[in-house]
Residue, then its C-alpha position, 0 to 999 in steps of 0.5 A: m230207048q227203053a228208061a227203067s224205074l228204079a225204086p226211091g232207093a236208087g237215089w241214095q244207091w246212086v251216090r253210094d256207087g259215086l263214092a266207090l266211083f272217086r275212090r278208084q282214081p281219087m286223085a284224077m277226080f279231085t283234079w278234075a273237080l279242081t279244073i272245074g273250079f277253076m272254070v268256075l273262079i275264070a269264067s266269075i271273074l269274066a262276069p257278066i257274059g263268062p257266067l253265061l259261057f260257062v253254062v252253055a259249055m256245060p253240057a260239054i263239061t258234062v260229057m268231059t266227066l261222064e267220060a271220065c267216070r266211064a274210063i274208071e270203070q273201065g279200069k283206065t287211067v283219067l288224065p283229067l286235062r285229056l277229057f278235053a280230047v273227047l270234044k274232038a269228036p266229030g259234031l260233039a263240041r256243036k252240038l253240045l255247045a247248042m245244047g247250053g245255049v238252049y238251057v239258058a235259052a230256056v232258063l231266061l225264058a221260064g225266068l220271064v214267064a215266072f216274074l213278068p206277071f208279077a213285075e207291077g207288084l215286085r215294081e211296088a213293093v221294091q218303092g216302098l222298101s225299108s230297111d227295116d221291113m223287107g216283108p212286102v219284098l219277100a212276100a211280093m218274091r215268094a209267088p213268081i220263086v215258086l213258079f220258076a223253082i217248078f218252069y226249073v225242075i221241069i227244064a233240068g229233067l229235061f236237060w238231065h241226061a240229054p248230054a249223054l244220049v247226044a255224045w252217045y246214042r246220037l241222038d238229036l236234041r230234040k229226042a234227047l230232051f224227049f227221052s231224058g225227060i221221059a227218065c226222069w219223071r219215071n225216076k221222080g223219087a229218086f231223084l228226090m232222094y238223091g238230091a235230098t242226100w245231096l242237100l245233106v252232105v251240103l248242110a253238113l259242110e256248111l255246119g263244120g265251116g260254122l263250127l270253125e269259125a265258132i271256136g275263134l278262126s277268121g271266115t279266110i282261115s276256116g274258109l282255106i281249111q273247108m276249101p278242100f272238102n268242098f272240093l273232094a264233095a264235088a268230085v264225088l258228086y260229079c263222079s255219081f252223075y254215071p250212075t244216074y244214066t247207067s242204072v236207067f238207061g244201061p252201060p254206056p255203047a261200046a262204039a260211043f259216039a265221044a271217044s273215051p279217053 
């Protein structure tokens, strides 16, 4: 497979393309964002196993999201709950859940590798913790957090395109991770721009919430007002995943592994 190498400005274009997809069927994608939010809520209630299971399911959720976007692009009506039928394709759910399990294992391993060498220093900082001075703890955590962040960026790159490559091109996990990593490395500038754009969106949403509280609204009321905007941004974010794939690998094949909704 050949992954295109795009200019950094493509990251901004991915966001614009995602917004364009969302505007074609806003209620469908807003409902899908609510569905994912509901799954996150259920997972949090079932902590600690719930969040773990949700992360394992993320590749499957990603494929369903991409299939919704492909249907919108093709002019088909998206029914969010029917997206789960995508996973009925032979062997697809098993492969995607296995990918999710590998992802969880990779992140946990990265955490161990990042924090274990600094365990003694962290233990000493925590033992000497003072409510008036968190400086030593923060200083002790700085190096392992930076190291873990580097590992996590690498892991994220390996897994970013992998669900689509498994679902649409029937690649095995190792090849999907390889091609995803190569594609992300070739387009690292575009992904930096993409991430920076969404960071600005998040900061704008946080600023909006802060302004609501600044004018005297309670945290509960301001949260309720802000919630629809959060889900709106999430829906556009999910739509923007699709162009990050198609602009790099081209349109998905007509006979994809995952059936169109």
